[in-house]
Each structure stands twice: as C-alpha cells, then as structure tokens.
Z-matrix of the N, CA and C atoms (Angstrom, degrees):
N
C 1 1.456
C 2 1.522 1 110.73
N 3 1.345 2 115.49 1 -44.69
C 4 1.459 3 119.50 2 179.44
C 5 1.520 4 110.90 3 -63.14
N 6 1.321 5 115.39 4 -36.97
C 7 1.461 6 120.29 5 -179.95
C 8 1.531 7 110.73 6 -64.21
N 9 1.311 8 117.40 7 -39.56
C 10 1.457 9 121.75 8 179.04
C 11 1.522 10 111.04 9 -64.91
N 12 1.322 11 116.96 10 -43.26
C 13 1.472 12 121.46 11 178.79
C 14 1.517 13 110.05 12 -64.13
N 15 1.315 14 117.08 13 -44.39
C 16 1.465 15 121.17 14 179.36
C 17 1.522 16 111.24 15 -62.52
N 18 1.316 17 117.49 16 -42.94
C 19 1.462 18 121.47 17 178.08
C 20 1.520 19 110.79 18 -63.24
N 21 1.310 20 117.91 19 -42.11
C 22 1.465 21 121.94 20 178.71
C 23 1.521 22 111.04 21 -61.98
N 24 1.313 23 116.88 22 -43.36
C 25 1.466 24 120.99 23 179.63
C 26 1.518 25 110.40 24 -64.49
N 27 1.312 26 117.93 25 -43.03
C 28 1.468 27 120.96 26 179.14
C 29 1.525 28 111.69 27 -63.52
N 30 1.314 29 117.51 28 -40.38
C 31 1.469 30 120.83 29 178.14
C 32 1.521 31 110.28 30 -64.47
N 33 1.321 32 117.17 31 -42.11
C 34 1.462 33 120.30 32 179.23
C 35 1.521 34 111.01 33 -63.25
N 36 1.329 35 117.83 34 -43.36
C 37 1.464 36 120.83 35 178.27
C 38 1.523 37 111.55 36 -65.30
N 39 1.310 38 117.44 37 -30.64
C 40 1.467 39 120.38 38 178.39
C 41 1.524 40 111.10 39 -71.27
N 42 1.337 41 117.63 40 -29.29
C 43 1.463 42 121.21 41 -178.20
C 44 1.517 43 113.40 42 -87.36
N 45 1.328 44 118.85 43 -15.95
C 46 1.462 45 122.23 44 -175.73
C 47 1.530 46 112.66 45 -59.86
N 48 1.352 47 121.74 46 -48.13
C 49 1.462 48 119.98 47 -179.13
C 50 1.524 49 112.93 48 -59.96
N 51 1.320 50 117.81 49 -37.19
C 52 1.460 51 120.51 50 179.16
C 53 1.524 52 110.90 51 -66.17
N 54 1.319 53 117.11 52 -34.10
C 55 1.462 54 120.67 53 -179.88
C 56 1.518 55 111.22 54 -68.29
N 57 1.339 56 118.18 55 -35.27
C 58 1.452 57 120.67 56 -179.40
C 59 1.520 58 111.99 57 -72.38
N 60 1.306 59 118.56 58 -26.19
C 61 1.462 60 120.99 59 -178.60
C 62 1.513 61 112.57 60 -76.96
N 63 1.305 62 118.40 61 -21.99
C 64 1.460 63 122.05 62 -175.88
C 65 1.520 64 111.16 63 -98.80
N 66 1.303 65 114.76 64 162.00
C 67 1.449 66 121.13 65 175.05
C 68 1.518 67 107.74 66 -125.04
N 69 1.304 68 116.53 67 144.79
C 70 1.461 69 120.11 68 179.70
C 71 1.524 70 111.30 69 -71.95
N 72 1.336 71 118.05 70 -13.98
C 73 1.459 72 121.65 71 -174.02
C 74 1.528 73 113.27 72 -102.17
N 75 1.315 74 119.38 73 2.55
C 76 1.449 75 121.23 74 -178.37
C 77 1.520 76 110.90 75 -124.59
N 78 1.302 77 115.10 76 155.65
C 79 1.456 78 120.48 77 177.44
C 80 1.518 79 111.11 78 -104.59
N 81 1.329 80 117.14 79 7.85
C 82 1.458 81 121.22 80 178.48
C 83 1.525 82 109.56 81 -69.19
N 84 1.323 83 116.61 82 133.15
C 85 1.453 84 120.03 83 -178.43
C 86 1.517 85 112.56 84 -97.45
N 87 1.324 86 117.64 85 -22.23
C 88 1.460 87 121.31 86 178.77
C 89 1.527 88 108.64 87 -72.67
N 90 1.346 89 118.27 88 121.26
C 91 1.470 90 120.02 89 -177.53
C 92 1.530 91 113.50 90 -59.41
N 93 1.328 92 117.22 91 -34.27
C 94 1.467 93 120.03 92 179.48
C 95 1.523 94 110.19 93 -67.14
N 96 1.320 95 117.22 94 -43.38
C 97 1.473 96 120.32 95 178.19
C 98 1.525 97 110.97 96 -68.32
N 99 1.330 98 117.38 97 -36.32
C 100 1.466 99 120.27 98 178.49
C 101 1.529 100 110.28 99 -65.11
N 102 1.333 101 116.64 100 -38.86
C 103 1.464 102 119.98 101 177.18
C 104 1.519 103 110.64 102 -65.69
N 105 1.326 104 117.27 103 -41.80
C 106 1.469 105 120.54 104 176.81
C 107 1.527 106 110.50 105 -64.95
N 108 1.341 107 117.08 106 -38.32
C 109 1.462 108 120.62 107 176.60
C 110 1.525 109 110.16 108 -58.18
N 111 1.333 110 116.44 109 -46.12
C 112 1.466 111 120.76 110 178.68
C 113 1.517 112 111.06 111 -61.27
N 114 1.327 113 116.51 112 -42.42
C 115 1.464 114 121.44 113 -178.50
C 116 1.535 115 110.72 114 -63.22
N 117 1.327 116 116.20 115 -45.48
C 118 1.472 117 120.22 116 -179.45
C 119 1.522 118 110.89 117 -68.95
N 120 1.326 119 117.24 118 -44.90
C 121 1.469 120 119.67 119 -177.13
C 122 1.519 121 112.13 120 -69.38
N 123 1.334 122 118.00 121 -21.25
C 124 1.465 123 120.46 122 174.39
C 125 1.525 124 111.82 123 -73.31
N 126 1.307 125 117.56 124 -20.00
C 127 1.472 126 121.45 125 179.39
C 128 1.525 127 112.38 126 -86.22
N 129 1.339 128 116.93 127 -6.83
C 130 1.463 129 121.12 128 -175.21
C 131 1.525 130 111.36 129 -117.94
N 132 1.329 131 115.36 130 153.54
C 133 1.461 132 122.63 131 178.95
C 134 1.522 133 108.26 132 -110.46
N 135 1.311 134 116.35 133 138.37
C 136 1.462 135 121.21 134 176.52
C 137 1.527 136 108.78 135 -62.89
N 138 1.305 137 117.12 136 141.72
C 139 1.456 138 121.36 137 -175.51
C 140 1.532 139 113.76 138 -100.60
N 141 1.331 140 117.06 139 19.23
C 142 1.468 141 120.22 140 179.47
C 143 1.526 142 111.40 141 -89.91
N 144 1.297 143 117.38 142 13.05
C 145 1.469 144 125.37 143 -179.79
C 146 1.523 145 113.55 144 75.62
N 147 1.337 146 117.18 145 13.84
C 148 1.468 147 119.07 146 175.80
C 149 1.524 148 110.86 147 -85.05
N 150 1.339 149 117.42 148 -16.52
C 151 1.465 150 124.16 149 179.80
C 152 1.524 151 112.83 150 59.68
N 153 1.328 152 116.91 151 31.02
C 154 1.464 153 121.37 152 177.22
C 155 1.524 154 109.09 153 -101.39
N 156 1.334 155 115.40 154 154.47
C 157 1.453 156 120.24 155 174.29
C 158 1.531 157 107.11 156 -60.90
N 159 1.317 158 117.06 157 142.41
C 160 1.464 159 121.49 158 -173.68
C 161 1.527 160 112.37 159 -56.05
N 162 1.308 161 117.48 160 -40.21
C 163 1.466 162 119.67 161 -177.12
C 164 1.520 163 112.18 162 -66.39
N 165 1.323 164 118.61 163 -29.01
C 166 1.464 165 120.66 164 -175.00
C 167 1.529 166 113.67 165 -106.57
N 168 1.312 167 118.11 166 5.83
C 169 1.475 168 119.67 167 176.42
C 170 1.522 169 107.36 168 -61.11
N 171 1.322 170 115.87 169 120.87
C 172 1.463 171 120.47 170 -172.30
C 173 1.527 172 114.10 171 -104.19
N 174 1.319 173 117.48 172 14.43
C 175 1.463 174 119.01 173 178.51
C 176 1.527 175 109.77 174 -74.27
N 177 1.317 176 116.21 175 131.13
C 178 1.452 177 120.94 176 179.54
C 179 1.517 178 108.19 177 -70.20
N 180 1.315 179 116.84 178 128.40
C 181 1.475 180 123.58 179 -178.99
C 182 1.524 181 111.77 180 52.23
N 183 1.306 182 116.33 181 45.26
C 184 1.462 183 122.00 182 179.87
C 185 1.536 184 109.33 183 -58.15
N 186 1.329 185 117.30 184 129.04
C 187 1.469 186 119.57 185 -177.39
C 188 1.528 187 113.10 186 -68.64
N 189 1.299 188 117.56 187 -12.92
C 190 1.454 189 121.05 188 179.54
C 191 1.522 190 112.20 189 -106.62
N 192 1.322 191 117.27 190 -48.33
C 193 1.461 192 121.27 191 -173.35
C 194 1.525 193 112.72 192 -67.07
N 195 1.321 194 117.43 193 -42.01
C 196 1.464 195 120.41 194 -176.41
C 197 1.531 196 111.16 195 -61.80
N 198 1.352 197 119.55 196 -50.41
C 199 1.473 198 118.11 197 178.09
C 200 1.528 199 112.83 198 -64.77
N 201 1.334 200 117.18 199 -35.97
C 202 1.463 201 119.36 200 179.45
C 203 1.529 202 110.42 201 -65.14
N 204 1.318 203 117.59 202 -41.18
C 205 1.470 204 120.81 203 178.26
C 206 1.521 205 111.11 204 -64.41
N 207 1.345 206 116.51 205 -41.62
C 208 1.466 207 119.75 206 178.40
C 209 1.532 208 110.76 207 -64.05
N 210 1.331 209 116.30 208 -36.71
C 211 1.468 210 120.15 209 178.01
C 212 1.529 211 110.70 210 -65.67
N 213 1.323 212 116.85 211 -40.76
C 214 1.464 213 119.78 212 177.33
C 215 1.524 214 109.89 213 -62.99
N 216 1.325 215 116.93 214 -45.76
C 217 1.467 216 120.57 215 178.68
C 218 1.525 217 110.75 216 -58.97
N 219 1.336 218 116.76 217 -44.61
C 220 1.463 219 121.62 218 -179.28
C 221 1.526 220 110.64 219 -60.71
N 222 1.330 221 116.36 220 -46.53
C 223 1.459 222 119.62 221 -178.21
C 224 1.532 223 111.73 222 -69.43
N 225 1.326 224 117.86 223 -33.55
C 226 1.467 225 120.26 224 175.31
C 227 1.521 226 110.68 225 -64.80
N 228 1.337 227 116.96 226 -42.56
C 229 1.464 228 120.64 227 179.14
C 230 1.532 229 111.62 228 -67.59
N 231 1.352 230 117.10 229 -26.31
C 232 1.465 231 120.98 230 176.04
C 233 1.521 232 111.66 231 -75.96
N 234 1.335 233 117.07 232 -11.63
C 235 1.452 234 120.71 233 176.76
C 236 1.520 235 114.66 234 94.06
N 237 1.327 236 118.00 235 12.85
C 238 1.456 237 120.38 236 179.79
C 239 1.523 238 110.08 237 -74.20
N 240 1.341 239 116.37 238 149.59
C 241 1.460 240 119.42 239 178.78
C 242 1.531 241 110.21 240 -82.92
N 243 1.334 242 115.50 241 166.55
C 244 1.463 243 122.04 242 -172.33
C 245 1.525 244 112.57 243 -60.72
N 246 1.328 245 117.06 244 -43.20
C 247 1.467 246 120.14 245 -178.03
C 248 1.525 247 111.69 246 -65.60
N 249 1.316 248 117.30 247 -35.70
C 250 1.469 249 120.96 248 178.06
C 251 1.524 250 110.66 249 -66.36
N 252 1.321 251 115.95 250 -39.62
C 253 1.472 252 119.93 251 179.29
C 254 1.527 253 109.96 252 -64.95
N 255 1.328 254 116.71 253 -46.20
C 256 1.468 255 120.49 254 179.16
C 257 1.525 256 109.80 255 -62.54
N 258 1.326 257 117.25 256 -41.26
C 259 1.470 258 121.09 257 179.41
C 260 1.530 259 111.16 258 -62.85
N 261 1.334 260 117.87 259 -35.74
C 262 1.467 261 119.59 260 178.60
C 263 1.525 262 110.99 261 -66.03
N 264 1.342 263 117.04 262 -36.31
C 265 1.466 264 119.65 263 177.62
C 266 1.533 265 110.90 264 -71.36
N 267 1.331 266 117.26 265 -36.97
C 268 1.468 267 120.12 266 176.68
C 269 1.519 268 109.67 267 -64.34
N 270 1.324 269 117.74 268 -39.34
C 271 1.468 270 120.94 269 177.96
C 272 1.525 271 111.01 270 -64.70
N 273 1.321 272 116.93 271 -35.06
C 274 1.463 273 120.67 272 -177.93
C 275 1.529 274 112.48 273 -80.41
N 276 1.340 275 118.10 274 -44.04
C 277 1.465 276 121.74 275 -173.01
C 278 1.523 277 114.53 276 -107.83
N 279 1.309 278 117.46 277 -16.66
C 280 1.457 279 120.95 278 -175.52
C 281 1.525 280 110.00 279 94.13
N 282 1.329 281 116.44 280 -178.49
C 283 1.464 282 121.20 281 -176.34
C 284 1.520 283 113.15 282 -69.55
N 285 1.331 284 117.73 283 -13.14
C 286 1.468 285 120.14 284 179.38
C 287 1.523 286 111.75 285 -65.97
N 288 1.319 287 117.88 286 -16.29
C 289 1.456 288 120.95 287 -179.23
C 290 1.527 289 111.91 288 -79.15
N 291 1.310 290 117.41 289 -14.68
C 292 1.465 291 121.09 290 -178.80
C 293 1.523 292 110.85 291 -77.90
N 294 1.323 293 116.47 292 138.58
C 295 1.465 294 120.19 293 -179.43
C 296 1.518 295 112.24 294 -77.96
N 297 1.321 296 117.67 295 -21.38
C 298 1.461 297 121.11 296 174.70
C 299 1.519 298 108.10 297 -136.21
N 300 1.328 299 117.41 298 141.93
C 301 1.467 300 119.82 299 -176.26
C 302 1.526 301 111.21 300 -67.25
N 303 1.340 302 116.54 301 148.79
C 304 1.466 303 118.75 302 177.59
C 305 1.530 304 110.58 303 -65.55
N 306 1.316 305 116.27 304 154.73
C 307 1.462 306 121.50 305 -175.26
C 308 1.526 307 109.39 306 -92.24
N 309 1.308 308 116.35 307 54.85
C 310 1.464 309 121.67 308 178.88
C 311 1.518 310 109.73 309 -142.17
N 312 1.310 311 115.63 310 154.51
C 313 1.460 312 122.04 311 174.15
C 314 1.518 313 113.20 312 58.00
N 315 1.331 314 114.95 313 -141.03
C 316 1.460 315 121.16 314 -177.81
C 317 1.525 316 111.23 315 -64.93
N 318 1.334 317 117.69 316 -28.71
C 319 1.466 318 120.77 317 179.49
C 320 1.522 319 112.31 318 -63.95
N 321 1.322 320 116.25 319 -18.15
C 322 1.462 321 119.86 320 177.22
C 323 1.535 322 110.79 321 -60.29
N 324 1.326 323 116.51 322 -27.95
C 325 1.468 324 120.86 323 179.14
C 326 1.534 325 110.93 324 -62.32
N 327 1.319 326 117.53 325 -33.80
C 328 1.465 327 120.46 326 178.98
C 329 1.525 328 111.12 327 -64.32
N 330 1.321 329 117.43 328 -26.34
C 331 1.464 330 121.20 329 179.14
C 332 1.526 331 111.89 330 -90.00
N 333 1.330 332 117.48 331 -31.71
C 334 1.454 333 121.66 332 -173.39
C 335 1.530 334 112.43 333 -88.63
N 336 1.308 335 117.88 334 -37.88
C 337 1.463 336 121.34 335 -172.09
C 338 1.535 337 114.56 336 -61.23
N 339 1.315 338 121.39 337 -39.14
C 340 1.480 339 117.88 338 177.99
C 341 1.529 340 112.61 339 -60.12
N 342 1.314 341 117.22 340 -42.73
C 343 1.466 342 120.19 341 177.82
C 344 1.512 343 111.94 342 -66.35
N 345 1.330 344 116.24 343 -40.66
C 346 1.458 345 121.12 344 178.17
C 347 1.526 346 110.23 345 -63.44
N 348 1.321 347 116.63 346 -43.80
C 349 1.467 348 120.83 347 178.19
C 350 1.521 349 111.82 348 -62.37
N 351 1.333 350 117.02 349 -38.89
C 352 1.459 351 120.87 350 177.41
C 353 1.527 352 110.55 351 -63.89
N 354 1.332 353 117.66 352 -43.69
C 355 1.461 354 120.52 353 178.93
C 356 1.525 355 111.81 354 -63.49
N 357 1.331 356 116.92 355 -42.36
C 358 1.466 357 120.11 356 178.12
C 359 1.528 358 110.21 357 -63.32
N 360 1.330 359 116.93 358 -42.50
C 361 1.466 360 120.42 359 178.63
C 362 1.518 361 112.01 360 -62.57
N 363 1.331 362 117.50 361 -42.88
C 364 1.467 363 120.48 362 177.62
C 365 1.528 364 111.28 363 -63.74
N 366 1.332 365 116.57 364 -39.09
C 367 1.462 366 120.16 365 177.75
C 368 1.523 367 110.72 366 -62.50
N 369 1.319 368 117.22 367 -44.59
C 370 1.467 369 121.24 368 180.00
C 371 1.533 370 110.40 369 -63.02
N 372 1.336 371 117.10 370 -45.20
C 373 1.466 372 120.53 371 179.36
C 374 1.517 373 110.34 372 -62.03
N 375 1.329 374 118.28 373 -44.72
C 376 1.460 375 121.89 374 179.34
C 377 1.528 376 111.00 375 -62.03
N 378 1.340 377 117.11 376 -43.78
C 379 1.460 378 121.19 377 -179.86
C 380 1.530 379 110.91 378 -63.25
N 381 1.331 380 117.11 379 -45.72
C 382 1.462 381 120.23 380 -179.21
C 383 1.534 382 111.08 381 -65.43
N 384 1.324 383 117.67 382 -41.38
C 385 1.460 384 120.66 383 179.03
C 386 1.521 385 110.53 384 -63.24
N 387 1.319 386 116.90 385 -40.27
C 388 1.464 387 120.78 386 178.72
C 389 1.524 388 110.61 387 -63.94
N 390 1.318 389 117.22 388 -43.66
C 391 1.471 390 120.81 389 179.77
C 392 1.519 391 111.20 390 -63.91
N 393 1.334 392 117.56 391 -42.59
C 394 1.460 393 120.45 392 -178.58
C 395 1.526 394 111.11 393 -65.09
N 396 1.333 395 116.90 394 -42.92
C 397 1.463 396 118.36 395 -179.98
C 398 1.521 397 111.32 396 -68.94
N 399 1.329 398 117.06 397 -34.09
C 400 1.465 399 120.01 398 177.67
C 401 1.520 400 109.83 399 -66.32
N 402 1.309 401 118.75 400 -43.05
C 403 1.468 402 122.09 401 178.50
C 404 1.518 403 110.99 402 -61.80
N 405 1.325 404 116.83 403 -39.10
C 406 1.458 405 120.05 404 -179.71
C 407 1.532 406 109.59 405 -65.69
N 408 1.344 407 116.91 406 -43.94
C 409 1.457 408 119.72 407 179.30
C 410 1.521 409 110.92 408 -63.02
N 411 1.333 410 116.16 409 -41.85
C 412 1.462 411 120.28 410 -179.97
C 413 1.515 412 109.87 411 -65.28
N 414 1.316 413 118.78 412 -42.48
C 415 1.463 414 122.22 413 -178.62
C 416 1.524 415 110.83 414 -65.10
N 417 1.310 416 118.85 415 -39.40
C 418 1.460 417 119.83 416 -179.38
C 419 1.524 418 111.81 417 -77.28
N 420 1.326 419 117.87 418 -25.72
C 421 1.463 420 119.17 419 179.75
C 422 1.531 421 111.87 420 -75.83
N 423 1.342 422 118.38 421 -21.44
C 424 1.454 423 121.57 422 179.64
C 425 1.531 424 113.00 423 -94.94
N 426 1.310 425 117.18 424 14.24
C 427 1.458 426 119.53 425 177.99
C 428 1.529 427 108.05 426 -64.76
N 429 1.285 428 116.58 427 139.57
C 430 1.472 429 121.59 428 -176.12
C 431 1.515 430 111.91 429 -68.45
N 432 1.328 431 115.42 430 173.74
C 433 1.466 432 119.46 431 179.25
C 434 1.525 433 110.20 432 -67.04
N 435 1.308 434 115.33 433 149.52
C 436 1.455 435 120.79 434 -178.41
C 437 1.528 436 108.34 435 -77.17
N 438 1.309 437 116.40 436 130.28
C 439 1.453 438 121.94 437 177.07
C 440 1.528 439 107.88 438 -78.33
N 441 1.326 440 116.04 439 109.23
C 442 1.464 441 121.70 440 -174.64
C 443 1.524 442 111.11 441 -64.98
N 444 1.317 443 117.53 442 -40.44
C 445 1.468 444 120.60 443 -179.20
C 446 1.523 445 110.82 444 -63.71
N 447 1.318 446 115.72 445 -43.57
C 448 1.460 447 120.15 446 -179.91
C 449 1.530 448 110.22 447 -63.47
N 450 1.302 449 117.33 448 -41.47
C 451 1.455 450 121.79 449 179.54
C 452 1.531 451 110.87 450 -62.88
N 453 1.315 452 117.46 451 -42.66
C 454 1.462 453 120.98 452 179.74
C 455 1.522 454 111.04 453 -66.33
N 456 1.325 455 116.22 454 -39.76
C 457 1.460 456 120.18 455 179.73
C 458 1.535 457 110.76 456 -64.37
N 459 1.352 458 116.65 457 -40.99
C 460 1.479 459 120.77 458 179.22
C 461 1.516 460 109.97 459 -64.16
N 462 1.327 461 118.17 460 -44.61
C 463 1.452 462 121.80 461 179.24
C 464 1.531 463 111.04 462 -62.71
N 465 1.343 464 116.53 463 -39.61
C 466 1.464 465 121.07 464 179.25
C 467 1.527 466 111.19 465 -63.69
N 468 1.328 467 116.56 466 -42.42
C 469 1.467 468 120.64 467 -179.97
C 470 1.521 469 111.08 468 -69.42
N 471 1.310 470 117.45 469 -35.37
C 472 1.456 471 120.17 470 178.24
C 473 1.528 472 111.28 471 -67.71
N 474 1.326 473 118.12 472 -37.12
C 475 1.458 474 122.17 473 179.65
C 476 1.519 475 111.14 474 -70.89
N 477 1.332 476 116.97 475 -33.14
C 478 1.449 477 119.83 476 -176.30
C 479 1.533 478 111.70 477 -74.25
N 480 1.279 479 119.10 478 -18.27
C 481 1.471 480 120.51 479 -178.64
C 482 1.443 481 113.54 480 -80.27
C-alpha cells in the first residue's frame, strides 16, 4: 500500500512541470511557446466587456477572446517577439487592451498614487499616535498631589474587611 502511494506521488511530481508549461486556452504543444503565449495573454484584456485578463477569460466561445488567442498563436508561430505581438493588439484596439497602464505620461499616476497614498496614511497614523501618547503623558504628569489622609483611610478600610 505504501509503495502504491509513493509511486502515485512520484508520478504526480513528474507531471507538475509539464502542467505549468501549458495553458488551457492554447493549442500550442511546444512548452516554450505555450509559456510565451501565457506571458503575452497576461498583458492583454479580453474585449468582450468582461474585463478579464485574456488568458483567464472563461466565456465559452467568447467572440473576443477566441480570435485574440488564435492571433497570438499565429504570431508566435510566425516567430514574432512578445512586445511586437502586444504592440499589434494596441494598434488594433488601443491602450484599453493592455492589462496594466503604460508607465508614461498621466498613466504614471496609476503607478505612483497607491504608494503615495500609503505614505500619507502612515504619516497620518504616526502623527495621531504621537499626539495621543503626548496627551496621555501630559495628563498624567498634571495629576494633583496625593491626599495622604485619604490614602490611609482607604488602606484602613480595605484591611478591616
């Protein structure tokens, strides 16, 4: 029984690398081309208004994804490089086909603003925490003198109980 389990595990581990090289959405059999297909299709968005990455668009017979995938396969088999393929789709559909905005011009704000917002948020949290701790220290430092008689009376009552 142990031998069967061990053999099954070894077979599964042997098949794992082949599974990562292929894509469920391409008919390319060459693992290198299938990996490039995945890389290119991850840079593009399906144009059927589902707003999904082209490789993961799950619509059956999608009128947009299927032809786009076939075009990528065709251009890969023609020997074109990844950037040329992406550029051909940008020329055909415009920048809306890109899954991430280019890092130029106004689109640079889409890359910079999340980090800037995080820094501003951390600054605000740090400032508020500093103010709260300072107020607490100031409030405890201005506590009045301890009434010795009251303290003795409290201790006496606590002992008597």
